[in-house]
VMD Tcl script that draws the C-alpha trace (Angstrom):
set ca {
  {-48.63 -4.63 -26.68}
  {-52.72 -4.49 -26.12}
  {-54.61 -1.61 -24.78}
  {-54.48 -2.22 -20.63}
  {-50.87 -2.13 -21.31}
  {-50.67 0.77 -22.66}
  {-51.14 2.29 -18.97}
  {-48.09 0.35 -17.73}
  {-45.16 2.41 -16.07}
  {-42.64 -0.07 -17.15}
  {-44.22 0.33 -21.19}
  {-43.24 4.64 -21.33}
  {-40.61 6.09 -23.07}
  {-41.12 8.29 -20.70}
  {-40.76 7.20 -17.60}
  {-36.95 5.78 -18.07}
  {-35.97 9.12 -19.15}
  {-37.69 11.10 -16.26}
  {-35.56 8.50 -13.98}
  {-32.13 8.47 -16.01}
  {-32.47 12.51 -15.90}
  {-33.10 11.92 -12.20}
  {-30.05 9.75 -11.31}
  {-28.02 11.84 -13.53}
  {-28.91 14.82 -11.81}
  {-28.08 12.79 -8.30}
  {-24.87 11.55 -9.77}
  {-24.05 15.07 -10.12}
  {-24.96 16.50 -6.96}
  {-21.94 15.74 -5.17}
  {-19.15 17.46 -8.00}
  {-21.97 20.09 -8.17}
  {-22.26 20.55 -4.04}
  {-18.98 21.83 -3.88}
  {-19.66 24.61 -6.09}
  {-22.80 25.17 -4.05}
  {-24.30 24.81 -7.43}
  {-27.46 22.64 -8.49}
  {-27.36 20.65 -11.97}
  {-29.73 23.44 -13.15}
  {-27.63 26.43 -12.05}
  {-24.56 24.25 -13.47}
  {-25.97 23.70 -17.09}
  {-26.21 27.52 -16.88}
  {-23.09 28.95 -16.11}
  {-22.07 26.49 -19.30}
  {-23.69 28.18 -21.39}
  {-22.47 31.76 -20.00}
  {-19.02 29.78 -19.87}
  {-19.58 28.99 -23.70}
  {-21.08 32.36 -24.74}
  {-19.86 35.13 -22.43}
  {-23.10 36.88 -22.67}
  {-26.59 35.72 -23.87}
  {-30.42 37.37 -24.03}
  {-32.27 35.22 -20.67}
  {-34.79 34.52 -23.91}
  {-32.12 32.77 -25.93}
  {-30.66 31.48 -22.43}
  {-34.47 29.57 -21.50}
  {-34.85 28.35 -25.19}
  {-31.62 26.50 -25.07}
  {-32.16 25.56 -21.95}
  {-35.21 24.77 -22.23}
  {-36.50 26.35 -19.01}
  {-39.21 28.89 -18.68}
  {-39.04 32.45 -17.18}
  {-40.89 31.67 -14.27}
  {-37.63 29.01 -13.37}
  {-35.09 30.71 -15.16}
  {-35.36 33.99 -13.38}
  {-35.04 33.38 -9.84}
  {-32.29 31.01 -11.20}
  {-30.36 33.99 -13.03}
  {-30.77 35.76 -9.67}
  {-29.87 32.93 -7.21}
  {-26.43 32.91 -9.62}
  {-26.01 37.24 -9.80}
  {-26.21 36.72 -6.07}
  {-23.18 34.78 -5.61}
  {-21.27 36.97 -8.16}
  {-21.52 35.28 -11.46}
  {-23.21 36.52 -13.79}
  {-25.01 40.12 -13.95}
  {-27.92 40.80 -15.95}
  {-28.39 43.89 -17.73}
  {-30.66 45.61 -20.58}
  {-29.81 45.52 -23.78}
  {-28.33 48.96 -25.09}
  {-30.36 47.97 -28.35}
  {-33.84 46.62 -27.05}
  {-34.50 47.98 -23.52}
  {-37.21 45.29 -23.34}
  {-34.12 42.48 -23.43}
  {-32.14 41.57 -20.90}
  {-28.48 39.71 -21.16}
  {-27.03 37.60 -19.03}
  {-23.24 38.27 -18.36}
  {-20.78 36.42 -16.84}
  {-18.72 38.03 -14.63}
  {-14.97 36.90 -13.45}
  {-16.19 35.22 -10.12}
  {-18.16 32.77 -12.97}
  {-15.03 32.60 -14.96}
  {-13.13 31.35 -11.99}
  {-15.92 28.96 -11.24}
  {-15.21 27.53 -14.79}
  {-11.74 26.40 -13.64}
  {-13.31 24.80 -10.61}
  {-15.89 23.22 -12.79}
  {-13.62 21.58 -15.39}
  {-12.96 18.70 -13.78}
  {-16.46 17.71 -13.29}
  {-16.91 15.89 -16.87}
  {-14.07 14.25 -16.35}
  {-15.11 12.81 -12.85}
  {-18.32 11.43 -14.37}
  {-17.18 9.47 -17.25}
  {-14.97 8.09 -14.23}
  {-17.88 7.30 -12.84}
  {-19.61 5.58 -14.98}
  {-17.48 3.12 -16.98}
  {-19.40 0.42 -17.82}
  {-20.96 2.70 -20.62}
  {-19.31 2.35 -23.99}
  {-18.55 5.53 -25.35}
  {-20.16 3.94 -28.31}
  {-23.63 3.35 -26.20}
  {-22.90 7.19 -25.04}
  {-23.29 8.29 -28.39}
  {-25.99 6.40 -29.97}
  {-28.05 7.43 -27.07}
  {-26.91 11.23 -26.97}
  {-27.80 10.94 -31.24}
  {-31.07 9.54 -30.07}
  {-32.22 11.95 -27.55}
  {-31.49 14.78 -29.56}
  {-34.06 13.20 -32.84}
  {-36.63 13.04 -29.80}
  {-36.12 16.69 -28.29}
  {-36.41 17.21 -32.05}
  {-39.63 15.13 -32.79}
  {-41.12 16.50 -30.01}
  {-40.43 20.11 -30.18}
  {-41.84 20.19 -33.65}
  {-45.44 18.53 -31.81}
  {-44.87 20.63 -29.42}
  {-45.18 23.60 -31.51}
  {-47.86 21.97 -33.52}
  {-49.55 21.46 -29.99}
  {-49.13 25.14 -29.23}
  {-49.88 26.51 -32.78}
  {-53.63 24.97 -31.78}
  {-54.06 26.84 -28.87}
}
mol new
graphics top color blue
foreach p $ca { graphics top sphere $p radius 0.5 }
foreach p [lrange $ca 0 end-1] q [lrange $ca 1 end] { graphics top cylinder $p $q radius 0.2 }
display resetview
């Protein structure tokens, strides 16, 4: 690839990642609309279903979301009754998101989504999915190192 080709859209690694992420969210939308959730709310609830309660800071790290995105998202989920936010008894500065009984009920309703998504993408073999998963997490790790080095410089 010569220099003039380096700015072509189809030569960018970031573009198919971006487009794929958008298509994945779009594919989830009909399933999540039934639950009244956005994709970001859904993955937030997934963390709470796994952990029960988590600090807002740790939740942001796990989901790669900043507080400007996470705070309104948590307020919305709290207004729906799926979680409650409370101050840590150990350190008042720390806010903890805790799943509620309504949030647990939502898990039962959401349990069919992963299988429904698998059925919709039947032409993508499991081996390819596993390899993609491995490569994406490898790339995420490399980018996190790169970004933390950039942050240290700034």
